[in-house]
C-alpha positions as CSV (number, residue, x, y, z in Angstrom):
1,M,56.7,170.6,61.1
2,Q,59.5,168.2,60.2
3,K,59.5,167.0,56.6
4,I,59.8,163.2,56.2
5,N,61.9,161.9,53.3
6,F,60.1,158.6,52.5
7,K,62.5,157.6,49.7
8,Y,65.6,158.0,52.0
9,D,63.9,156.2,54.9
10,L,63.0,153.3,52.6
11,Y,66.5,153.1,51.1
12,Q,68.1,153.2,54.6
13,S,65.8,150.5,55.9
14,F,66.6,148.3,52.9
15,V,70.4,148.8,53.2
16,F,70.4,147.8,56.9
17,K,67.9,145.0,56.7
18,A,69.0,143.3,53.5
19,P,71.9,141.4,55.0
20,I,69.6,140.0,57.7
21,L,67.1,138.9,55.1
22,F,69.8,137.3,53.0
23,L,71.1,135.3,56.0
24,I,67.6,134.1,56.8
25,L,67.1,133.0,53.2
26,V,70.5,131.2,53.1
27,S,69.8,129.4,56.4
28,G,66.4,128.2,55.2
29,F,68.0,126.9,52.0
30,V,70.7,125.0,53.9
31,F,68.2,123.5,56.3
32,I,66.0,122.2,53.4
33,F,69.0,120.9,51.5
34,S,70.5,119.1,54.5
35,A,67.2,117.4,55.3
36,A,66.9,116.2,51.7
37,H,70.5,115.3,50.9
38,P,71.9,112.3,52.8
39,L,75.5,113.1,52.1
40,F,75.2,116.6,53.5
41,S,73.2,115.2,56.5
42,H,76.0,112.6,57.2
43,A,78.6,115.4,57.1
44,A,76.6,117.4,59.6
45,I,76.5,114.4,62.0
46,E,80.3,114.0,61.7
47,F,80.8,117.7,62.4
48,E,78.5,117.6,65.4
49,E,80.3,114.5,66.8
50,T,83.7,116.3,66.5
51,L,82.5,119.4,68.3
52,E,80.5,117.8,71.1
53,E,80.8,114.1,71.9
54,A,82.7,110.9,71.1
55,S,81.2,107.5,70.7
56,E,80.7,105.5,74.0
57,S,83.1,102.9,72.6
58,D,85.8,105.5,72.2
59,G,85.9,106.2,75.9
60,D,88.7,104.6,77.9
61,S,87.5,105.6,81.4
62,V,84.6,104.0,83.1
63,S,83.3,104.9,86.6
64,G,80.2,104.1,88.5
65,S,78.0,104.4,91.6
66,V,78.5,101.4,93.8
67,D,75.7,99.0,94.7
68,N,76.4,98.0,98.3
69,S,73.7,95.3,98.3
70,L,75.0,91.8,98.8
71,Q,71.9,90.2,97.2
72,T,71.3,89.3,93.6
73,D,68.2,90.6,91.7
74,S,67.2,87.1,90.4
75,D,64.8,84.7,92.0
76,D,67.6,82.0,92.7
77,E,69.5,83.9,95.3
78,D,70.9,80.7,96.9
79,R,72.5,79.7,93.6
80,D,76.3,80.4,93.4
81,Y,77.4,81.4,89.9
82,E,80.8,81.6,88.4
83,I,81.9,83.7,85.4
84,Y,84.0,82.2,82.7
85,V,85.3,84.3,79.8
86,N,87.1,82.9,76.8
87,I,88.7,85.8,74.9
88,P,89.1,84.4,71.4
89,S,85.6,83.0,71.3
90,F,84.1,86.4,72.5
91,T,81.9,84.6,75.0
92,L,81.1,85.0,78.7
93,K,79.5,82.0,80.3
94,L,77.6,81.9,83.6
95,I,78.4,78.6,85.3
96,S,76.3,77.0,88.0
97,G,77.1,73.5,89.4
98,G,79.6,72.9,86.6
99,E,76.9,73.6,84.0
100,C,76.6,76.5,81.6
101,E,73.4,78.4,82.6
102,K,73.8,81.3,80.2
103,K,76.1,82.4,77.4
104,Y,76.6,86.0,76.4
105,K,78.4,87.5,73.4
106,I,81.0,90.0,74.4
107,R,83.7,92.4,73.1
108,V,87.2,92.4,74.5
109,G,90.3,94.5,74.7
110,K,92.1,95.4,71.5
111,L,95.7,94.3,70.7
112,S,97.3,97.3,72.4
113,T,95.1,97.1,75.5
114,K,94.5,93.3,75.9
115,T,91.9,92.0,78.3
116,I,93.8,90.5,81.3
117,T,93.6,86.7,81.8
118,G,93.6,85.0,85.2
119,V,91.6,84.0,88.2
120,G,89.7,86.4,90.5
121,S,86.3,87.6,91.6
122,V,83.7,90.4,91.4
123,T,84.7,93.1,93.9
124,K,81.9,95.7,93.3
125,K,78.7,96.1,91.5
126,F,78.0,99.4,89.7
127,K,74.3,100.2,89.6
128,T,75.2,102.9,87.1
129,S,78.4,102.9,85.0
130,Y,79.5,106.2,83.4
131,F,81.7,106.5,80.3
132,R,84.1,109.4,80.5
133,Y,86.6,111.1,78.2
134,S,90.1,109.8,79.0
135,S,91.9,112.6,77.1
136,G,91.6,116.1,75.5
137,E,89.8,119.2,76.8
138,Q,86.8,117.1,78.0
139,K,88.9,114.6,80.0
140,G,86.9,113.3,83.0
141,E,83.6,114.6,81.7
142,I,80.7,112.1,81.1
143,I,80.1,111.1,77.5
144,R,76.5,111.8,76.8
145,Y,75.9,110.4,73.4
146,S,76.8,107.3,71.4
147,N,77.1,106.8,67.6
148,I,75.5,103.6,66.4
149,R,77.1,102.2,63.2
150,S,75.6,99.9,60.5
151,S,78.4,97.4,61.3
152,F,81.7,97.2,63.1
153,N,83.6,100.3,61.8
154,G,80.7,100.9,59.4
155,K,78.9,104.1,58.7
156,I,77.1,106.0,61.5
157,V,73.4,105.4,61.1
158,K,72.1,107.1,64.2
159,R,73.0,108.9,67.4
160,I,71.5,108.1,70.7
161,K,71.6,109.6,74.2
162,I,73.2,107.0,76.5
163,P,70.6,105.5,78.8
164,Y,72.7,105.6,82.0
165,D,69.8,104.2,84.0
166,K,70.4,100.9,82.2
167,I,74.2,100.9,82.1
168,K,75.3,98.4,84.7
169,G,78.8,97.1,85.5
170,V,80.9,95.0,87.8
171,E,84.4,95.6,89.0
172,L,86.9,92.7,88.9
173,E,89.9,91.6,90.8
174,I,92.1,89.5,88.6
175,N,95.2,87.8,89.9
176,G,94.9,89.7,93.2
177,V,94.9,93.1,91.5
178,V,92.0,95.5,90.7
179,T,93.2,96.9,87.3
180,G,90.2,99.0,86.3
181,Q,89.2,96.2,83.9
182,I,85.4,95.8,84.4
183,I,82.5,94.0,82.8
184,H,79.9,96.6,81.7
185,A,77.1,97.3,79.2
186,T,77.8,98.9,75.9
187,T,75.4,101.0,73.7
188,N,77.3,99.7,70.6
189,P,76.1,96.2,69.9
190,E,77.9,96.2,66.6
191,T,81.2,96.0,68.5
192,L,80.3,92.7,70.1
193,G,82.4,89.9,68.8
194,H,85.4,92.2,68.3
195,A,88.6,93.1,70.0
196,C,88.1,96.9,70.3
197,S,87.9,98.0,73.9
198,S,90.5,99.4,76.3
199,G,90.6,96.1,78.2
200,C,87.1,96.0,79.6
201,I,84.6,93.3,78.7
202,G,81.5,94.6,77.1
203,L,78.0,93.1,76.8
204,S,74.8,94.3,75.3
205,I,72.6,96.4,77.6
206,E,70.0,93.6,77.9
207,D,72.6,90.9,78.6
208,M,74.4,93.0,81.2
209,L,71.1,93.7,83.0
210,D,70.6,89.9,83.1
211,L,74.2,89.2,84.3
212,Y,74.1,92.0,86.9
213,G,71.0,90.5,88.5
214,R,72.6,87.1,88.9
215,V,76.1,87.9,90.3
216,K,77.2,89.5,93.5
217,S,80.4,90.7,95.2
218,G,82.6,87.7,95.6
219,T,81.4,85.8,92.5
220,K,84.3,83.9,91.1
221,V,85.8,84.9,87.7
222,L,88.0,83.0,85.3
223,I,89.3,84.7,82.2
224,E,91.2,82.6,79.7
225,Y,92.7,82.7,76.2
226,N,91.7,79.4,74.6
227,P,91.8,79.4,70.8
228,V,90.6,75.8,70.8
229,E,87.7,74.4,72.9
230,Y,86.1,71.0,73.0
231,H,82.4,70.4,73.7
232,D,80.1,67.3,73.1
233,G,82.4,65.6,70.6
234,F,83.3,68.8,68.6
235,F,86.4,70.9,68.5
236,Y,85.9,74.7,68.0
237,F,88.7,76.8,66.6
238,Y,88.8,80.6,67.2
239,P,91.0,83.3,65.8
240,D,94.3,84.1,67.5
241,I,93.3,87.7,68.0
242,Y,96.3,88.6,70.2
243,N,98.8,86.9,67.9
244,Y,100.1,84.5,70.6
245,K,100.8,81.8,68.0
246,P,99.7,78.9,70.1
247,D,100.9,75.3,69.6
248,Y,97.7,73.7,68.4
249,T,99.1,70.2,68.6
250,E,99.9,70.7,72.3
251,L,96.5,72.2,73.0
252,I,94.6,69.3,71.3
253,E,96.7,66.7,73.0
254,E,95.9,68.2,76.4
255,I,92.2,68.2,75.7
256,L,92.1,64.7,74.4
257,N,94.1,63.4,77.4
258,S,91.8,65.2,79.8
259,Y,88.8,63.3,78.3
260,G,90.7,60.0,78.0
261,I,90.4,59.9,74.2
262,S,92.9,57.8,72.3
263,Y,94.7,59.4,69.4
264,T,97.6,59.2,67.0
265,D,99.7,62.0,65.5
266,D,97.8,61.7,62.2
267,F,94.5,62.0,64.1
268,I,95.6,65.3,65.6
269,K,97.0,66.6,62.3
270,Q,93.7,66.0,60.6
271,I,91.8,67.8,63.4
272,I,94.1,70.9,63.1
273,K,93.9,70.9,59.3
274,K,90.1,70.7,59.2
275,G,89.7,73.1,62.2
276,R,91.7,75.9,60.5
277,K,89.4,75.7,57.5
278,E,86.0,74.9,58.9
279,K,86.4,76.2,62.6
280,K,84.1,73.3,63.9
281,V,85.4,69.7,63.8
282,D,83.4,66.5,64.6
283,I,86.1,64.1,65.8
284,S,83.9,61.1,64.9
285,E,84.1,62.2,61.3
286,I,87.9,62.5,61.5
287,Y,88.1,59.0,63.1
288,N,86.0,57.5,60.3
289,E,88.2,59.1,57.7
290,I,91.4,57.6,59.0
291,K,90.0,54.5,60.8
292,D,92.1,52.1,58.9
293,K,95.3,53.9,59.9
294,L,94.6,53.9,63.6
295,A,96.3,51.3,65.7
296,I,93.4,51.0,68.1
297,E,90.0,49.3,67.8
298,D,87.9,52.4,68.6
299,V,87.9,56.0,69.8
300,V,85.8,56.6,72.8
301,V,84.4,60.1,72.9
302,F,83.6,61.2,76.4
303,Q,80.9,63.8,76.8
304,P,82.0,66.8,79.0
């Protein structure tokens, strides 16, 4: 009969299994610590993001499955809409019969990849738009997750799986050229109101779903760069995000002339001075401030 050495067997079992037990204990400690400590948890998120996915807003390439339907999804199919985009104001307006039906907050191209201005139309509707890596080892692959930040360029607060069933887009032809610049939904609402894209125009998921249902292939598009706008007796001043250094005197003269509003050089200077400071200027107030200096009896303000 074979003699069993219990002491040796016990020692051998401990020597071989101790490292495994140690690793299990360490793993458990790390898991508990990471769940309890926010700094460690944030570092884990950053590490995971580096290894696996980039934020949706970091992707330069957007593709989609084409919607060949010529109909809109809204109830007013007979209504013809036009899309108007003003880059510095970060707004997209849906125009019908010369009136603004809807206004959406947008993001636009950054300084190095400016959103192209001009006249054109919608050429295609993408019932699903996919964000893809534009460089690196994952180039061409679909980006699956998006990091949501507390504010523009703020801290990452959560990570979501991109809901591609809700990501719509429309392709544009601007100045006779399809450049790849499209209007599409973004999963990063904190980027709206900023110049941060690769040229595309981004809307919130909800707003893009609404816009998608109203437009069709052939819908007219106008994209402009207007740092000054005039509506209902007010001038609105927007930041010169592309550093074009516009001539504000010339812009305001053109607007006033188009509405048949009389003015003097001092009147325009006061509008510019106040606009740069307050961003919104009531021209009736400017008129009252310099009324005695004007060589005319009254200023007629025409409503657009």
